[in-house]
C-alpha positions as CSV (number, residue, x, y, z in Angstrom):
1,M,16.5,-20.1,-4.9
2,N,14.5,-18.8,-2.2
3,K,15.7,-15.3,-1.8
4,V,13.4,-11.7,-2.0
5,V,14.6,-8.9,-3.4
6,V,13.7,-5.9,-2.2
7,L,13.5,-2.3,-4.3
8,G,13.4,0.6,-2.2
9,A,15.0,-1.2,0.1
10,T,16.5,1.6,2.1
11,G,13.0,4.0,2.3
12,T,10.6,4.1,5.1
13,I,8.8,1.1,3.8
14,G,11.3,-0.5,2.5
15,K,13.4,-1.0,5.1
16,V,10.8,-2.8,7.2
17,I,9.5,-5.1,4.6
18,V,13.5,-6.3,4.6
19,K,13.3,-6.6,8.7
20,D,10.0,-8.3,8.8
21,L,11.1,-10.8,6.3
22,V,14.7,-11.8,7.9
23,E,13.0,-11.9,11.0
24,S,10.3,-14.6,9.2
25,G,13.7,-16.4,8.2
26,V,13.8,-15.0,4.1
27,E,17.2,-13.9,2.6
28,V,17.1,-10.7,1.2
29,V,18.5,-8.8,-1.4
30,A,18.4,-4.9,-0.5
31,A,18.8,-2.8,-3.3
32,D,18.8,0.8,-3.2
33,L,21.0,4.1,-4.9
34,D,23.0,5.1,-1.8
35,Q,25.1,2.1,-0.8
36,A,25.9,4.2,2.4
37,R,22.1,3.8,3.7
38,L,22.2,0.3,2.3
39,D,25.2,-0.1,4.9
40,E,23.2,1.7,7.4
41,L,20.1,-0.7,6.7
42,A,22.4,-4.0,7.0
43,A,23.5,-2.6,10.0
44,W,20.3,-2.7,11.7
45,V,19.0,-5.8,10.2
46,G,21.4,-8.1,10.7
47,K,22.2,-11.4,9.6
48,G,20.3,-12.4,6.5
49,V,20.3,-9.4,4.1
50,T,22.9,-8.9,1.2
51,T,22.9,-4.7,-0.5
52,V,23.7,-4.1,-3.8
53,T,23.4,-0.6,-5.6
54,L,20.8,0.0,-7.8
55,N,19.1,2.2,-10.2
56,I,16.0,0.9,-11.2
57,R,15.6,2.7,-14.5
58,D,18.6,0.3,-15.5
59,F,16.6,-2.3,-17.4
60,E,20.0,-4.5,-17.8
61,A,20.8,-3.8,-14.5
62,S,17.6,-4.4,-13.1
63,K,17.5,-8.3,-14.8
64,D,20.8,-8.9,-12.8
65,V,19.8,-7.7,-9.7
66,L,16.2,-9.4,-9.9
67,R,17.9,-12.5,-11.2
68,Q,19.2,-13.5,-7.6
69,G,15.7,-14.6,-6.1
70,K,12.3,-15.8,-6.8
71,V,10.2,-12.7,-5.2
72,C,10.9,-9.2,-5.7
73,V,9.4,-6.4,-3.1
74,N,8.6,-3.2,-5.1
75,A,9.6,-0.8,-2.1
76,T,10.4,2.4,-4.7
77,N,7.6,5.5,-5.5
78,Y,4.4,3.8,-7.7
79,V,6.3,5.9,-10.7
80,F,8.7,3.0,-11.2
81,N,6.2,0.7,-10.7
82,L,5.8,-0.5,-14.4
83,D,10.0,-0.3,-14.8
84,A,9.9,-3.1,-11.7
85,M,7.2,-5.5,-13.6
86,K,9.2,-5.2,-17.2
87,A,12.6,-6.2,-15.6
88,A,10.5,-8.8,-13.6
89,S,8.7,-10.2,-16.4
90,A,11.7,-10.1,-18.0
91,V,13.8,-12.4,-15.8
92,G,10.7,-15.0,-14.4
93,V,10.6,-13.5,-10.9
94,S,6.7,-12.4,-9.5
95,V,6.7,-8.8,-8.1
96,L,4.4,-7.2,-6.0
97,D,4.3,-3.3,-4.9
98,L,2.5,-1.4,-2.9
99,G,0.0,0.4,-4.9
100,G,-0.1,2.3,-8.0
101,L,-2.2,5.6,-7.2
102,F,-5.3,4.8,-9.5
103,K,-3.5,5.8,-12.7
104,Y,-0.5,3.8,-12.7
105,T,-2.7,0.7,-11.4
106,N,-4.5,1.0,-13.7
107,E,-1.3,0.9,-16.5
108,Q,-0.1,-1.8,-14.6
109,L,-3.2,-4.3,-16.1
110,K,-2.5,-3.8,-19.0
111,L,0.8,-5.7,-18.7
112,D,-1.1,-9.1,-17.8
113,A,-0.6,-10.5,-21.4
114,Q,3.0,-10.0,-20.4
115,M,3.0,-11.0,-16.8
116,K,1.2,-14.3,-18.4
117,E,3.7,-14.7,-21.3
118,A,6.5,-14.9,-18.3
119,N,4.4,-17.5,-15.9
120,V,4.9,-15.2,-13.4
121,L,2.4,-12.9,-11.4
122,S,2.0,-9.2,-10.8
123,I,0.3,-8.1,-7.3
124,T,-0.7,-4.7,-8.0
125,G,-0.6,-2.7,-4.5
126,M,0.4,-5.0,-1.6
127,G,0.6,-2.8,1.5
128,S,-1.7,-1.9,4.0
129,D,-4.2,0.4,1.7
130,P,-4.2,-1.2,-0.9
131,G,-3.1,-4.2,0.0
132,T,-5.0,-5.8,3.7
133,S,-8.0,-3.3,2.4
134,N,-9.0,-5.1,-0.5
135,V,-8.5,-8.8,1.2
136,F,-10.6,-7.6,3.9
137,C,-12.9,-6.3,0.9
138,R,-13.0,-10.1,0.0
139,Y,-12.9,-11.7,3.1
140,G,-16.5,-9.9,3.8
141,V,-18.0,-10.7,0.4
142,N,-17.0,-14.3,0.8
143,L,-19.1,-14.1,3.7
144,L,-22.0,-12.3,2.4
145,D,-24.7,-14.0,-0.2
146,T,-24.6,-10.9,-1.8
147,A,-22.5,-7.3,-0.9
148,D,-23.9,-3.8,-2.2
149,E,-21.3,-1.4,-0.1
150,I,-17.8,-1.4,0.5
151,H,-16.2,1.5,2.7
152,I,-12.4,1.6,3.4
153,R,-11.2,3.9,5.9
154,Y,-8.2,5.2,7.7
155,G,-7.7,6.8,11.2
156,S,-4.6,7.4,12.7
157,T,-3.3,9.5,16.5
158,S,-0.1,9.2,15.1
159,S,1.9,12.2,15.4
160,G,5.3,12.6,14.1
161,T,6.2,14.7,10.5
162,T,3.3,15.5,8.4
163,F,5.0,13.8,5.1
164,A,4.9,10.2,7.3
165,F,6.0,8.2,3.6
166,A,6.5,9.2,0.1
167,A,6.3,12.6,0.2
168,D,5.4,12.7,-3.4
169,T,2.2,10.1,-2.8
170,I,1.1,12.2,0.1
171,I,1.2,15.3,-2.1
172,D,-1.2,13.1,-4.5
173,E,-3.6,12.5,-3.0
174,A,-3.7,15.9,-1.6
175,V,-4.3,17.7,-5.2
176,K,-5.9,14.6,-7.5
177,P,-9.1,14.5,-7.5
178,A,-10.8,11.2,-5.6
179,I,-12.5,8.1,-7.5
180,A,-16.0,6.1,-5.7
181,V,-18.5,4.5,-6.9
182,K,-21.6,5.7,-6.5
183,N,-25.2,4.1,-8.1
184,G,-22.9,1.6,-9.8
185,E,-20.9,4.6,-11.4
186,L,-16.9,5.3,-10.9
187,V,-17.5,8.9,-10.1
188,E,-14.8,12.4,-9.4
189,I,-14.6,13.7,-6.5
190,A,-13.1,16.7,-5.6
191,P,-9.7,16.0,-3.6
192,L,-10.5,16.2,0.4
193,A,-13.9,16.4,-0.1
194,D,-17.1,14.1,0.6
195,E,-15.9,14.5,4.5
196,E,-17.2,12.6,7.3
197,F,-17.1,11.5,10.9
198,T,-16.3,7.9,11.4
199,H,-16.3,5.6,14.5
200,F,-13.1,3.9,14.7
201,H,-11.9,1.8,17.9
202,E,-11.9,3.6,21.1
203,D,-8.4,4.4,21.0
204,L,-8.6,6.8,18.1
205,G,-12.4,7.6,19.0
206,I,-14.4,9.4,16.5
207,Q,-12.2,11.5,13.4
208,K,-13.0,13.3,10.2
209,T,-12.1,11.7,6.8
210,Y,-11.6,12.5,3.7
211,S,-12.1,10.9,0.2
212,I,-8.8,10.9,-1.6
213,I,-7.4,9.4,-4.9
214,H,-6.5,5.6,-3.9
215,S,-5.4,2.2,-5.5
216,E,-8.3,-0.1,-4.6
217,L,-10.9,1.9,-6.8
218,A,-8.9,0.9,-10.4
219,T,-10.1,-2.7,-8.9
220,L,-12.2,-3.2,-6.7
221,P,-14.9,-1.9,-9.2
222,S,-14.6,-4.9,-11.8
223,S,-13.1,-7.7,-9.0
224,F,-16.9,-7.5,-7.3
225,P,-19.1,-5.4,-9.9
226,Q,-22.5,-6.1,-8.0
227,V,-21.3,-3.3,-5.4
228,K,-23.0,-0.3,-5.8
229,E,-21.4,2.0,-3.1
230,I,-17.6,1.8,-2.6
231,T,-16.0,4.9,-1.3
232,Y,-12.3,5.2,0.4
233,K,-11.9,8.0,3.1
234,D,-8.3,8.9,5.2
235,T,-8.3,10.8,8.2
236,W,-5.5,13.9,8.0
237,D,-4.5,16.5,10.2
238,P,-6.2,20.2,9.3
239,A,-2.4,21.5,9.4
240,T,-0.5,19.1,6.6
241,I,-3.8,20.0,4.3
242,E,-2.9,23.6,4.7
243,K,0.6,23.1,4.4
244,I,-0.1,21.2,1.2
245,K,-2.7,23.8,-0.6
246,M,-0.5,26.7,0.8
247,L,2.4,24.7,-1.9
248,E,-0.1,24.4,-4.2
249,E,-0.5,28.0,-4.6
250,L,2.7,28.4,-4.6
251,A,2.9,26.3,-7.5
252,L,5.8,24.3,-5.8
253,V,3.6,20.9,-6.5
254,D,4.1,21.1,-10.7
255,T,4.8,18.3,-12.4
256,N,5.3,20.6,-15.6
257,E,9.1,21.9,-16.9
258,L,9.6,25.0,-16.2
259,E,11.4,26.6,-19.0
260,D,15.4,26.5,-17.6
261,G,14.0,21.9,-17.5
262,T,13.7,21.9,-13.6
263,V,9.8,20.4,-12.3
264,P,9.2,22.0,-9.5
265,R,7.4,19.1,-7.8
266,R,10.8,17.4,-8.5
267,Q,13.1,19.8,-6.7
268,L,10.4,19.8,-3.9
269,V,10.2,16.6,-2.9
270,S,14.0,15.7,-3.8
271,L,14.6,18.5,-0.6
272,L,11.6,17.4,1.4
273,T,13.3,13.7,1.6
274,K,16.5,14.8,2.5
275,V,15.4,17.1,5.1
276,L,13.0,14.4,6.8
277,A,15.4,11.8,6.6
278,K,17.7,14.3,8.9
279,K,14.6,14.6,11.1
280,E,13.5,11.4,11.8
281,K,12.3,10.7,15.1
282,P,9.4,8.4,16.9
283,V,6.4,8.3,15.9
284,W,3.6,7.0,18.5
285,G,0.2,6.3,18.5
286,V,-2.1,3.9,16.7
287,D,-3.3,3.5,13.0
288,S,-7.0,2.2,12.0
289,L,-7.7,0.3,8.8
290,L,-11.5,0.1,8.9
291,V,-13.5,-2.2,6.0
292,E,-17.3,-2.2,6.0
293,I,-19.0,-4.7,3.6
294,K,-22.5,-4.3,4.1
295,G,-24.9,-6.4,2.0
296,I,-27.7,-9.7,2.5
297,K,-27.0,-12.9,4.4
298,N,-29.9,-15.3,5.1
299,G,-32.1,-12.6,3.6
300,N,-31.3,-10.1,6.1
301,S,-29.2,-6.9,6.1
302,T,-25.6,-7.6,7.0
303,T,-22.4,-5.9,7.4
304,V,-18.6,-7.6,8.2
305,R,-16.5,-4.8,9.8
306,L,-13.0,-5.4,10.1
307,E,-10.5,-2.9,11.6
308,L,-6.6,-3.3,12.1
309,L,-5.3,-1.6,14.5
310,T,-1.3,-1.2,14.3
311,R,1.1,0.7,17.2
312,Y,4.1,2.2,17.7
313,H,6.7,-0.9,17.1
314,Q,9.3,0.1,20.1
315,D,11.5,-2.9,19.2
316,W,11.8,-1.7,15.8
317,A,11.4,2.3,16.3
318,V,8.7,1.8,13.0
319,S,5.6,4.1,13.4
320,P,2.5,2.2,12.9
321,T,1.7,3.9,9.3
322,Q,5.3,1.9,8.4
323,Y,4.4,-0.9,10.0
324,A,1.2,-1.5,9.4
325,T,2.5,-1.1,5.7
326,A,5.2,-3.0,5.3
327,I,3.9,-6.0,7.1
328,P,1.5,-7.5,4.0
329,A,4.5,-6.9,1.6
330,S,6.4,-9.3,4.1
331,I,4.0,-11.5,3.6
332,A,2.7,-12.0,0.6
333,A,6.4,-12.4,-0.5
334,Q,6.5,-15.1,1.9
335,M,2.8,-16.6,0.3
336,L,4.8,-16.9,-3.1
337,L,8.1,-18.8,-1.9
338,K,5.4,-21.0,-0.4
339,G,3.2,-21.5,-3.2
340,E,0.6,-20.0,-1.4
341,I,-0.4,-17.8,-4.2
342,T,-0.3,-19.7,-7.6
343,E,-2.0,-17.1,-10.3
344,K,-0.1,-15.3,-13.1
345,G,-0.8,-12.6,-14.8
346,V,-1.5,-9.4,-13.1
347,Q,-3.9,-9.4,-10.7
348,P,-4.9,-7.2,-6.8
349,P,-4.8,-8.7,-4.2
350,E,-8.7,-9.4,-3.8
351,L,-8.6,-11.6,-6.4
352,C,-5.0,-13.6,-5.7
353,V,-4.5,-13.7,-2.0
354,D,-6.5,-15.9,0.4
355,P,-7.9,-14.2,3.1
356,E,-8.1,-17.0,5.1
357,T,-4.4,-17.7,4.9
358,Y,-3.4,-14.0,4.5
359,I,-5.8,-13.1,8.0
360,S,-3.1,-16.0,10.0
361,Y,0.0,-14.8,9.0
362,L,-1.6,-11.3,10.2
363,K,-2.6,-13.0,13.4
364,N,0.8,-13.6,14.0
365,K,2.7,-9.9,13.8
366,N,2.3,-6.8,16.1
367,V,-1.6,-5.9,15.3
368,E,-4.8,-6.5,16.7
369,L,-7.5,-7.7,14.4
370,Y,-11.4,-6.9,15.2
371,I,-14.1,-9.1,13.0
372,T,-17.5,-8.1,13.7
373,I,-20.6,-9.4,11.6
374,S,-23.8,-7.6,12.3
375,E,-26.9,-9.6,11.3
376,T,-30.1,-7.1,11.2
377,K,-33.3,-10.1,11.1
378,K,-36.7,-9.6,9.8
379,Q,-39.5,-9.3,12.2
């Protein structure tokens, strides 16, 4: 059976994953909570998709759904990553997700023995970043004799809603301490601090980027222990920062239960999800994923720079961020179906996805990839 099961299929990213898989000739089982939204998805995608309602917390029901496919793409909120992995291992299905925001990624890595025993693979974080960013890191490290620094940056000129994808994740990125490797040590940085100006492609120009917590830092330090500097920074609209800080000051992003049992964050995210779903509109502009790997090649200081540009997908009416995040998950699922990824256990993208093969898929998508290698020769 060569079907792919997509969990969270009606979400901002999930629906685009379904669309690309079907357009690539893959049969999809789309699962989510709301049948009405699943019906809308099926109408948008057309042939090649069947739908099923599912609560990922229902272990037995999840196993029944996952049995229908060979690969599972988990596009639900990252807090459900462990649930998806446990259900997948129980029925012998490989699974990939969109990232665990560092903490959950570390918890996922602990299930390595369980996934190996089930003879399946779980790829942690196979969206844009984490995902494409990790694979680009492997590409650059492979080109160098020794790699000393890895710097990941995300830029955007997209205009639209403050919460371009999962509101819960965006809030966490803004309020939780960031992680980086400096002088070979894993360190914490205040959220949205350590800002700098980053030079992106001319279509984006120079943008201010900020350190935020991200899944890459959960795996890159152990995947590339020789690298002494690893950073991740993202561009943020100052208005978005101000709004989230206001919500934080009002204690609306707190995750602790109140006396009546309600959780402010849960209530806030639920309301935002419902309101924003009704206010969806085209998000124009261009996004850039920039990865720079610095080190030594032939005795000379060398920088490998990969920059992926994603623009508004007019035919599908999806934003650059949606497309950039969804396409990598679709590609990895297809590679698993074709036996182009063979590892077992729990692996980050940089350790199980061949960069050359992945990039060959990527070049057939609606993206622009620029790769430059700069070598400073000794006189």
